[in-house]
Phi, psi and omega in degrees: 000136181275131178227130177279131178256129176214147179212145176281353179276358174231159182298144175294148177304146179257019180196190182278072178206168179258158175299323178196160174233128175259123177238114189055246181254009184251131181252130176246110179270149169284160177297136177252140174244185191272040175281127175282119185293338180283325184253339185077006182258152177287143173260104183232019183304315176199168186293331177295308180295324179296314180293321177300319179295318178301313182293323177292325175296317178295322177301317180297320179293317177301314181296325178296335177263012181059044177229176175214186184297337176293339180276349185287126179263326185210143177233147172236127180242125174251127179232149183281328185222115182299342175295341178272358187306312185299317180292313179301315180299320180295312179296310179305312183298333181291347180267354184235149169282122186305326181286343183239019184295145181285167169294159185196151164230151177233127186232132173276134180235161182288319185206147178237163179306140179059020178058034176285174182257345182208141174220137183227141173228159182231155164240124184226163180215140178288000000 
């Protein structure tokens, strides 16, 4: 059964999509960018803070589905500049136990919504 997941602890969608969809035991998150849900403003001070905001937004969506980072099976990371890869990877990695880390791809793209530098989405399962 399909269930829409939404939480005020993550940014509201900026288009016709849901923060996440839970189908049976599998969660499909939409890509999260660095919008602070409390202020509605982008966190773009530096790539570390931007990535932390993205991961905190994803954490809120996972929690709304009664999951955590241990449930993540796959991640997709879109970055604007591959030169930021090491910093993004370091911040991202701090949220996972290395022995239980999900599968992942990281792709450099020309442009992301609202001209952010990083967007991440997850596939997770209870």
